[in-house]
C-alpha positions as CSV (number, residue, x, y, z in Angstrom):
1,M,7.5,5.3,-49.7
2,K,7.5,6.0,-46.2
3,L,3.7,6.8,-46.5
4,L,3.1,3.3,-47.9
5,A,5.6,1.8,-45.0
6,L,3.5,3.5,-42.4
7,L,0.2,2.2,-43.9
8,G,1.7,-1.3,-44.4
9,L,2.3,-1.0,-40.6
10,I,-1.1,-0.2,-39.9
11,V,-2.5,-3.1,-41.5
12,L,-0.1,-5.4,-39.8
13,L,-0.9,-4.2,-36.3
14,S,-4.5,-4.3,-37.2
15,S,-4.5,-7.7,-38.4
16,S,-2.3,-9.0,-35.4
17,G,-5.2,-8.0,-32.9
18,V,-3.2,-4.9,-31.9
19,T,-5.3,-1.5,-31.9
20,S,-4.3,0.6,-34.8
21,I,-2.2,3.9,-33.9
22,D,-4.9,6.2,-35.3
23,S,-7.9,4.6,-33.7
24,G,-7.5,6.2,-30.2
25,K,-8.4,3.0,-28.4
26,K,-6.1,1.6,-25.5
27,L,-4.0,-1.4,-26.3
28,P,-5.1,-4.7,-24.8
29,E,-5.0,-5.1,-21.0
30,Q,-2.2,-7.0,-19.5
31,A,-3.5,-10.5,-18.2
32,Y,-2.5,-10.6,-14.6
33,L,-3.4,-13.5,-12.0
34,T,-4.1,-11.0,-9.1
35,K,-7.7,-10.2,-8.9
36,N,-7.4,-8.5,-5.4
37,V,-4.7,-6.1,-3.8
38,I,-4.2,-5.9,0.2
39,V,-2.1,-3.3,1.6
40,L,-1.0,-4.0,5.3
41,V,0.5,-0.7,6.6
42,I,2.5,-1.3,10.0
43,D,2.5,2.4,11.6
44,G,5.9,3.7,12.5
45,P,8.7,1.2,13.2
46,R,12.5,1.9,12.3
47,Y,14.1,-0.2,9.8
48,S,16.9,-0.9,12.6
49,E,14.4,-2.9,14.4
50,T,13.0,-4.6,11.4
51,F,15.1,-6.1,8.3
52,G,17.8,-3.7,9.3
53,D,18.5,-5.9,12.0
54,S,20.5,-8.7,10.8
55,T,19.0,-11.1,13.1
56,C,15.3,-9.9,12.6
57,Q,14.6,-10.8,15.9
58,Y,11.3,-9.0,16.3
59,I,9.9,-10.0,12.9
60,P,10.4,-13.7,12.7
61,H,7.2,-14.7,10.3
62,L,8.1,-11.6,7.9
63,S,11.9,-12.8,7.7
64,K,11.6,-16.5,7.8
65,E,8.3,-17.4,6.4
66,L,7.0,-14.5,4.4
67,A,10.1,-13.0,2.7
68,P,11.2,-16.5,1.0
69,Q,7.5,-16.6,-0.9
70,G,7.9,-12.8,-2.2
71,V,10.0,-9.9,-2.9
72,L,11.7,-7.7,-0.1
73,F,12.5,-4.5,-0.9
74,T,15.1,-3.1,1.5
75,N,15.5,0.5,0.8
76,F,12.1,1.5,0.2
77,R,11.5,5.2,1.2
78,N,9.0,7.9,2.2
79,N,10.4,10.9,0.3
80,G,8.0,13.2,1.2
81,K,6.5,14.3,4.9
82,T,7.4,11.3,7.2
83,N,4.1,11.4,9.0
84,T,1.3,9.3,9.5
85,N,-1.5,11.0,7.1
86,S,0.9,12.0,4.8
87,G,2.9,8.8,4.4
88,H,-0.7,7.1,4.1
89,T,-1.7,9.4,1.4
90,A,1.3,8.8,-0.7
91,I,1.0,5.1,-0.5
92,T,-2.7,5.6,-1.7
93,T,-2.5,8.8,-4.3
94,G,0.6,8.2,-5.5
95,V,1.6,12.1,-4.9
96,Y,3.8,13.6,-1.8
97,Q,1.4,16.0,-0.2
98,N,2.4,18.0,3.2
99,I,-1.2,17.8,4.7
100,K,-1.9,18.1,8.4
101,N,-1.7,15.2,10.6
102,N,-4.7,15.3,12.7
103,G,-7.4,14.2,10.4
104,T,-8.6,17.7,9.3
105,E,-7.2,17.7,5.8
106,L,-8.4,15.9,3.3
107,P,-5.3,14.8,0.1
108,K,-5.8,17.1,-2.7
109,Y,-5.6,14.3,-5.4
110,P,-7.6,10.9,-5.7
111,S,-6.6,7.8,-4.5
112,Y,-6.2,4.1,-6.3
113,F,-9.3,3.1,-4.7
114,Q,-11.4,6.2,-6.2
115,Y,-9.7,5.2,-9.9
116,Y,-10.5,1.8,-9.3
117,L,-14.2,2.2,-8.6
118,K,-14.6,4.8,-11.1
119,Q,-13.3,3.0,-14.0
120,K,-14.3,-0.5,-12.9
121,E,-18.0,0.3,-12.1
122,V,-18.2,-1.9,-9.1
123,P,-20.0,-1.4,-5.5
124,K,-18.0,0.8,-2.9
125,E,-18.0,-2.2,-1.0
126,K,-15.3,-3.9,-3.3
127,A,-13.0,-1.3,-1.9
128,W,-12.1,-1.1,2.0
129,I,-10.1,0.8,4.4
130,V,-9.9,-0.3,7.7
131,A,-7.5,1.4,10.0
132,S,-6.9,1.5,13.8
133,K,-6.3,5.3,13.5
134,G,-9.7,7.2,12.9
135,K,-8.2,10.0,11.4
136,L,-7.1,7.9,8.4
137,N,-10.6,8.4,7.0
138,I,-9.4,11.0,5.0
139,L,-7.9,8.6,2.6
140,A,-11.5,7.8,1.0
141,N,-11.9,11.3,-0.2
142,A,-10.1,14.1,-2.3
143,R,-10.2,17.7,-2.6
144,K,-9.6,17.5,-6.4
145,K,-12.6,18.8,-8.5
146,G,-14.8,16.0,-9.6
147,W,-13.5,13.4,-7.1
148,F,-14.7,15.3,-4.0
149,N,-17.2,13.1,-2.3
150,C,-17.2,11.2,-5.3
151,F,-16.0,7.3,-6.0
152,M,-15.2,6.8,-2.0
153,P,-14.7,3.5,-0.6
154,S,-16.0,2.2,2.3
155,E,-14.1,2.9,5.3
156,Y,-13.9,1.7,9.2
157,C,-11.3,3.8,11.0
158,G,-11.2,4.1,14.4
159,P,-12.9,2.0,17.4
160,N,-16.2,3.2,16.2
161,G,-15.7,3.5,12.5
162,N,-16.7,6.9,12.4
163,G,-13.1,8.6,12.1
164,N,-12.6,9.5,15.6
165,D,-9.9,8.1,18.4
166,Y,-7.7,5.4,18.1
167,S,-8.5,1.6,18.2
168,P,-6.7,-1.4,19.4
169,D,-5.3,-3.4,16.6
170,E,-6.9,-6.3,17.9
171,R,-10.5,-4.9,17.5
172,T,-9.3,-3.6,13.9
173,W,-8.2,-7.1,13.1
174,E,-11.9,-8.4,14.0
175,V,-13.1,-5.5,11.4
176,V,-10.7,-6.8,8.8
177,M,-11.5,-10.4,9.2
178,N,-15.3,-9.4,8.9
179,K,-15.1,-7.2,5.9
180,L,-12.7,-10.1,4.1
181,E,-15.5,-12.6,4.6
182,I,-18.6,-10.5,4.2
183,D,-17.9,-8.2,1.4
184,K,-14.5,-9.7,-0.1
185,P,-13.1,-6.6,-1.2
186,S,-10.8,-6.4,-4.2
187,L,-8.8,-3.5,-2.9
188,M,-8.1,-3.1,0.8
189,L,-5.6,-1.1,2.9
190,I,-5.3,-1.9,6.7
191,N,-3.6,0.5,9.3
192,L,-2.2,-1.4,12.5
193,L,-1.0,1.9,14.8
194,E,0.5,0.1,17.8
195,V,4.2,0.0,17.0
196,D,3.9,3.8,16.7
197,T,1.8,4.6,19.6
198,R,4.2,2.7,21.9
199,G,7.1,4.6,20.1
200,H,5.6,8.0,20.9
201,S,5.1,6.7,24.6
202,N,9.0,6.3,24.6
203,D,7.9,2.6,25.8
204,W,11.1,0.3,24.5
205,P,10.1,-2.7,25.4
206,N,6.4,-2.5,24.5
207,Y,7.3,-0.8,21.0
208,L,9.5,-4.2,20.5
209,E,6.8,-6.1,21.5
210,A,4.3,-4.2,19.3
211,I,6.6,-5.2,16.3
212,K,6.4,-8.8,17.0
213,R,2.7,-8.5,17.5
214,T,2.3,-6.7,13.9
215,D,4.6,-9.5,12.4
216,D,2.2,-12.3,13.7
217,Y,-0.8,-10.0,12.0
218,A,1.0,-10.0,8.5
219,F,1.7,-13.6,9.1
220,R,-2.2,-14.5,10.1
221,L,-3.1,-12.3,7.1
222,W,-1.2,-14.0,4.7
223,E,-2.5,-17.7,5.9
224,Y,-6.0,-16.6,5.5
225,I,-5.3,-15.5,2.0
226,Q,-3.6,-18.7,1.4
227,N,-6.5,-20.5,2.6
228,S,-9.5,-18.7,1.3
229,D,-11.5,-20.4,-1.5
230,Y,-12.1,-17.0,-2.4
231,Y,-8.3,-15.2,-2.2
232,K,-6.0,-18.0,-2.9
233,D,-3.7,-17.6,-5.8
234,N,-5.5,-14.4,-7.2
235,T,-4.4,-12.1,-4.1
236,T,-1.3,-9.8,-3.7
237,L,-0.3,-8.7,-0.6
238,I,2.0,-5.9,0.2
239,I,3.3,-5.1,3.6
240,T,5.1,-2.0,4.2
241,N,5.2,1.3,6.8
242,D,3.8,4.9,6.3
243,H,7.2,6.3,8.0
244,G,10.1,5.2,10.3
245,R,11.3,6.9,13.1
246,H,14.3,8.8,14.2
247,I,17.8,7.6,14.5
248,D,19.5,7.1,17.6
249,G,21.2,10.7,18.9
250,R,18.8,12.8,16.5
251,K,16.0,14.6,18.7
252,D,14.2,12.3,20.8
253,G,15.5,9.0,19.0
254,F,13.0,6.3,18.4
255,K,9.9,8.2,20.4
256,E,9.2,10.9,17.5
257,H,9.6,11.1,13.8
258,G,8.6,13.8,11.1
259,D,12.1,14.9,9.4
260,G,14.3,13.7,6.6
261,C,16.6,11.9,9.0
262,E,17.6,8.2,7.7
263,G,15.7,6.5,10.1
264,C,12.4,8.5,9.2
265,R,12.8,7.9,5.6
266,R,14.0,4.5,5.1
267,M,11.2,1.6,5.3
268,Y,10.7,-1.8,4.0
269,M,8.5,-3.4,1.6
270,L,7.5,-6.9,1.0
271,A,5.1,-8.1,-1.7
272,L,3.8,-11.5,-2.4
273,G,1.4,-12.5,-4.9
274,P,1.0,-14.7,-8.1
275,D,2.6,-12.1,-10.4
276,F,5.4,-11.3,-8.4
277,K,9.0,-13.2,-8.3
278,K,9.9,-15.3,-5.1
279,D,12.9,-15.2,-2.7
280,Q,14.3,-12.2,-4.0
281,V,15.7,-8.9,-2.3
282,V,16.1,-5.7,-4.5
283,E,18.3,-3.1,-2.8
284,E,17.5,-0.5,-5.6
285,E,15.3,2.5,-4.1
286,Y,11.6,2.6,-4.8
287,E,9.4,4.7,-2.7
288,Q,5.6,5.2,-1.6
289,I,4.5,6.9,-4.5
290,D,5.3,3.9,-6.5
291,L,2.9,1.5,-4.9
292,S,-0.2,3.1,-6.6
293,M,1.0,2.8,-9.9
294,T,1.8,-0.6,-9.3
295,I,-1.6,-1.5,-7.9
296,A,-3.3,0.3,-11.0
297,K,-0.8,-2.1,-13.4
298,L,-2.0,-5.2,-11.8
299,M,-5.8,-4.1,-11.2
300,N,-5.9,-2.8,-14.9
301,F,-6.7,0.7,-14.4
302,S,-4.9,4.1,-15.3
303,M,-4.1,6.7,-12.3
304,P,-3.3,9.6,-14.3
305,T,-2.6,11.9,-11.3
306,S,0.3,9.7,-9.0
307,N,3.7,10.7,-9.8
308,G,4.7,7.3,-9.3
309,K,6.1,4.3,-11.0
310,V,5.5,0.5,-11.7
311,I,8.1,-1.3,-9.6
312,T,9.3,-3.3,-12.2
313,P,11.7,-6.1,-10.2
314,L,8.4,-7.6,-8.8
315,F,7.3,-9.1,-11.7
316,E,7.9,-12.6,-13.2
């Protein structure tokens, strides 16, 4: 009787359009409106100067104009090494890796860019990394066998795009706009550095001004998406950080970062897109490695090496 019941279930699944359980095929892809995902990483602000400040005085666009259009996560965390390269690698690979922070060490595991390019078989120009910090060109590659120098996205990192030195965010912004207009990528990651560099310079007034400037860049990026015939209504924008900074009284305070203190680990994440809820605040903890699986879900590809999970509170 059990065998007959199982056979009946297989026939029912097959007749209803769902792949039979012994066929070895994947279930049908989930249909999402999102066709493009852009991740904007604002490098190194402390949560206490962003959404941790009840006035949100340094992020007026993010707090008053963008957050009501999406889902804000107020306990988004870097639970790995709280440095630039490790933080960005966690976002793109879904694995916390303690890698050198000077750009001389590739991540071990492949990124969502590489998985996307391999599985979708699209040109590398459909995936772009544009970073103010040249050393972030490591995000385009991986050490793992079968992935090294394979399925690499396009990248422009640093002032000359060659992986050296640091570029002013204004120059990075020009490159971002150029790539969006010319190549129209389906996946893009943007790094803006000024907040982090002003912090390391121990320049408190300009650190705060840099947060305001990156707030403006975030708003301009969403405005561009909403006014683009190509990107409007089919593009998800994710805005977050790679790490925070030391809390006051911890080592050098806001000047540095890199340990496990609350100031270094806690960040925000704001996500806007056609498949997401609106005007929602989530206090539940999610973390950087979860972004890779969420992006893979939206874009219908798999990331078997990611340790993250899909951020389900985002979805309608």
